[in-house]
C-alpha positions in Angstrom: -135.4 -114.8 -9.8 -137.2 -116.9 -7.1 -139.3 -114.7 -4.9 -138.0 -111.6 -6.5 -139.8 -108.6 -7.9 -138.8 -106.9 -11.1 -135.6 -108.8 -11.7 -135.2 -107.6 -15.3 -132.3 -109.1 -17.2 -132.1 -112.4 -15.3 -132.1 -115.3 -17.7 -130.2 -118.0 -15.8 -131.1 -121.3 -14.3 -132.6 -121.9 -10.8 -132.3 -125.4 -9.4 -134.3 -126.0 -6.2 -132.4 -127.3 -3.2 -134.7 -127.3 -0.1 -138.1 -125.7 0.5 -140.0 -125.3 3.8 -143.0 -123.2 4.8 -140.7 -120.4 6.1 -137.6 -120.7 3.9 -136.3 -122.0 0.6 -133.0 -122.2 -1.3 -132.0 -122.5 -4.9 -128.7 -123.0 -6.7 -128.6 -120.2 -9.3 -126.5 -120.4 -12.4 -126.0 -117.0 -14.1 -124.5 -116.9 -17.7 -121.6 -114.6 -18.2 -121.9 -110.8 -18.6 -125.5 -110.3 -17.9 -126.8 -107.2 -16.2 -129.7 -107.7 -13.8 -131.6 -104.5 -13.2 -132.8 -103.4 -9.8 -135.1 -105.9 -8.1 -136.1 -106.9 -4.6 -137.2 -110.0 -2.6 -140.1 -110.3 -0.3 -138.1 -112.0 2.5 -134.5 -111.4 3.6 -132.1 -112.9 1.1 -128.9 -114.5 1.9 -126.5 -115.1 -1.1 -123.6 -117.5 -0.8 -121.3 -117.2 -3.9 -119.9 -120.6 -5.1 -118.1 -119.9 -8.4 -117.5 -116.9 -10.6 -117.6 -113.2 -9.9 -120.1 -110.4 -9.9 -120.8 -106.9 -8.6 -123.5 -106.3 -6.0 -125.0 -102.8 -6.4 -127.0 -101.5 -3.5 -127.5 -98.3 -1.6 -125.4 -96.4 -4.1 -122.4 -98.8 -3.6 -120.9 -101.3 -6.0 -119.1 -104.2 -4.3 -117.0 -106.6 -6.4 -117.2 -110.2 -5.2 -114.7 -112.8 -6.4 -114.3 -115.6 -4.0 -115.8 -116.8 -0.7 -118.3 -114.3 0.7 -121.8 -113.9 2.0 -124.3 -111.1 1.1 -127.4 -110.4 3.1 -130.2 -108.3 1.5 -133.1 -107.1 3.7 -136.6 -107.8 2.7 -137.8 -105.5 -0.1 -134.4 -103.8 -0.5 -133.7 -102.8 -4.1 -130.4 -104.1 -5.5 -128.9 -104.9 -8.9 -126.2 -107.3 -10.2 -123.5 -107.3 -12.9 -122.2 -110.8 -13.7 -118.5 -111.3 -14.6 -116.8 -113.0 -17.5 -116.9 -116.5 -16.0 -120.6 -116.4 -15.1 -121.7 -116.9 -11.5 -123.1 -119.7 -9.4 -124.6 -119.1 -6.0 -126.7 -120.7 -3.3 -129.5 -118.2 -2.7 -131.6 -118.6 0.5 -134.8 -116.6 1.3 -136.4 -116.9 4.7 -139.1 -115.5 6.9 -137.2 -114.1 9.9 -139.7 -116.0 12.2 -138.4 -119.2 10.7 -135.0 -118.7 12.4 -136.5 -118.8 15.8 -134.5 -115.9 17.0 -134.7 -112.1 16.9 -132.0 -110.5 14.7 -131.4 -107.1 13.2 -131.9 -107.8 9.5 -132.8 -104.3 8.3 -129.7 -103.3 6.3 -127.6 -104.8 3.6 -124.4 -106.6 4.8 -121.5 -108.0 2.8 -118.7 -110.2 4.2 -115.7 -110.8 1.9 -113.5 -113.7 3.0 -112.4 -114.4 6.5 -114.2 -116.5 9.1 -117.7 -115.6 7.8 -116.8 -116.9 4.3 -115.5 -120.1 5.8 -118.8 -120.5 7.7 -120.8 -119.6 4.6 -119.2 -122.5 2.7 -120.3 -124.9 5.5 -123.8 -123.4 5.5 -124.0 -123.8 1.7 -123.1 -127.5 2.0 -125.8 -128.0 4.6 -128.4 -126.5 2.4 -127.3 -128.8 -0.4 -127.8 -131.8 1.8 -131.3 -133.5 1.7 -130.4 -135.4 4.9 -130.4 -132.4 7.3 -133.8 -131.9 9.0 -135.5 -128.5 8.8 -135.0 -127.7 12.5 -131.3 -128.3 12.3 -131.0 -126.3 9.1 -132.9 -123.4 10.6 -130.6 -123.5 13.7 -127.5 -123.6 11.5 -128.7 -120.7 9.4 -129.5 -118.7 12.6 -126.1 -119.5 14.1 -124.4 -118.3 10.9 -126.3 -115.1 10.8 -125.9 -114.4 14.5 -122.1 -114.9 14.2 -121.8 -112.9 11.0 -123.8 -110.0 12.2 -121.6 -109.8 15.2 -118.6 -109.2 13.0 -117.8 -106.2 10.8 -117.1 -106.6 7.1 -113.4 -106.1 8.0 -110.6 -104.7 5.8 -108.6 -106.8 3.5 -104.8 -106.5 4.0 -102.8 -104.3 1.7 -100.7 -107.2 0.3 -103.7 -109.3 -0.8 -104.4 -107.7 -4.3 -100.7 -108.2 -5.3 -100.8 -111.8 -4.1 -104.0 -112.6 -6.0 -102.5 -111.1 -9.2 -99.4 -113.2 -8.7 -101.6 -116.3 -8.2 -103.5 -115.6 -11.4 -100.2 -115.3 -13.3 -98.5 -118.2 -11.7 -101.3 -120.6 -10.7 -98.9 -123.5 -10.2 -96.5 -121.6 -8.1 -95.9 -122.8 -4.6 -96.3 -120.8 -1.4 -92.5 -120.3 -1.2 -92.3 -118.9 -4.8 -95.3 -116.5 -4.2 -93.8 -115.4 -0.9 -90.4 -114.6 -2.6 -92.1 -112.6 -5.3 -94.0 -110.4 -2.8 -91.2 -110.2 -0.2 -93.3 -112.1 2.5 -92.4 -114.9 4.8 -93.5 -118.3 3.4 -94.5 -119.7 6.8 -96.7 -116.8 7.4 -98.2 -116.4 4.0 -100.5 -119.5 3.8 -102.3 -119.0 7.1 -102.6 -115.2 6.5 -104.1 -115.8 3.1 -106.6 -118.3 4.4 -107.6 -115.9 7.2 -108.1 -113.0 4.7 -109.9 -114.9 1.9 -111.8 -117.7 3.6 -110.0 -120.3 1.5 -106.4 -121.5 1.1 -104.1 -120.8 -1.8 -104.6 -124.3 -3.2 -108.4 -123.9 -2.9 -108.3 -120.6 -4.9 -106.4 -122.3 -7.7 -108.8 -125.2 -7.7 -111.8 -122.9 -7.7 -110.4 -121.0 -10.7 -109.8 -124.2 -12.6 -113.4 -125.3 -11.9 -114.6 -121.9 -13.1 -112.7 -122.3 -16.4 -113.9 -125.8 -16.9 -117.5 -124.8 -16.2 -117.3 -122.1 -18.9 -116.1 -124.7 -21.4 -118.6 -127.3 -20.3 -121.5 -124.9 -21.0 -120.0 -123.2 -24.0 -118.3 -125.8 -26.1 -118.6 -129.4 -27.3 -115.1 -130.4 -26.2 -114.8 -133.8 -24.6 -114.5 -133.8 -20.8 -110.9 -135.1 -20.9 -109.8 -132.2 -23.2 -111.6 -129.7 -20.9 -109.8 -131.1 -17.9 -106.4 -130.5 -19.5 -107.4 -127.1 -20.9 -108.5 -125.9 -17.5 -105.3 -126.9 -15.7 -106.3 -130.3 -14.2 -104.0 -133.3 -14.4 -106.8 -135.5 -16.0 -110.5 -136.0 -16.0 -110.5 -137.8 -12.7 -108.8 -134.8 -11.1 -111.4 -132.5 -12.5 -114.2 -134.7 -11.2 -112.9 -134.7 -7.7 -112.5 -130.9 -7.7 -116.1 -130.4 -8.9 -117.5 -132.7 -6.3 -115.5 -131.0 -3.5 -116.6 -127.5 -4.5 -120.2 -128.0 -5.6 -121.3 -131.5 -4.8 -121.8 -132.4 -8.5 -119.9 -133.6 -11.5 -118.7 -132.0 -14.7 -121.3 -134.1 -16.6 -124.0 -132.6 -14.4 -122.8 -129.1 -15.4 -122.7 -130.1 -19.1 -126.3 -131.3 -18.8 -127.3 -127.9 -17.5 -126.2 -126.3 -20.8 -129.4 -127.2 -22.6 -131.5 -125.7 -19.9 -129.8 -122.3 -19.9 -131.2 -119.7 -22.2 -129.2 -119.0 -25.3 
């Protein structure tokens, strides 16, 4: 793992995004079900999940992350990871605190699940994927993100959220009104409340899960892209292409090409 120490069990793919004297970022693709033993990074480490799910194990805690989030690990902090059934893709940023140009308290592990921080994390991830953004602007955006995130608590997820996410998994094509009836919630309230809690809308969650299924098939089968699109819940291959570009800035064909670069 880039810049890490003792990351036993990692056998994924690291694709460089941007590199500067005081910071660098990679897109990391983790195959499914791997266990990454305790390791640490020389600089503070900001992880922005993009697709898939995993458990972050640090300070005696296990935090399950499935959806928009952000995780900050202090420099030299030991942590381990357990990757889920669909694998995991992240944008992973390591930085010298001086590179930010501001003093911040970065001495403890923080994890933000959903909410405004997750929304901001998606924007930050898109900025790091863009080669057009100058270093000074990227440093300022990263500092702005951390400053805002550190000013917020991790927050508590509402009691109704697990039941809604289960319902969405079972009835992915169900509309907001149908989901609200199933849970006894008001449909006009449900969509904005879900976005506020999760950091993505109901439609975006369904799209992300379809992209996750398609990514698994792209890397683990020889099925044609058109068949993968239908098997993953897309209307057609064009629909799948648009979803991949929106979520990750790349195409299903790009993901398939990564297959040969992943360890067996």
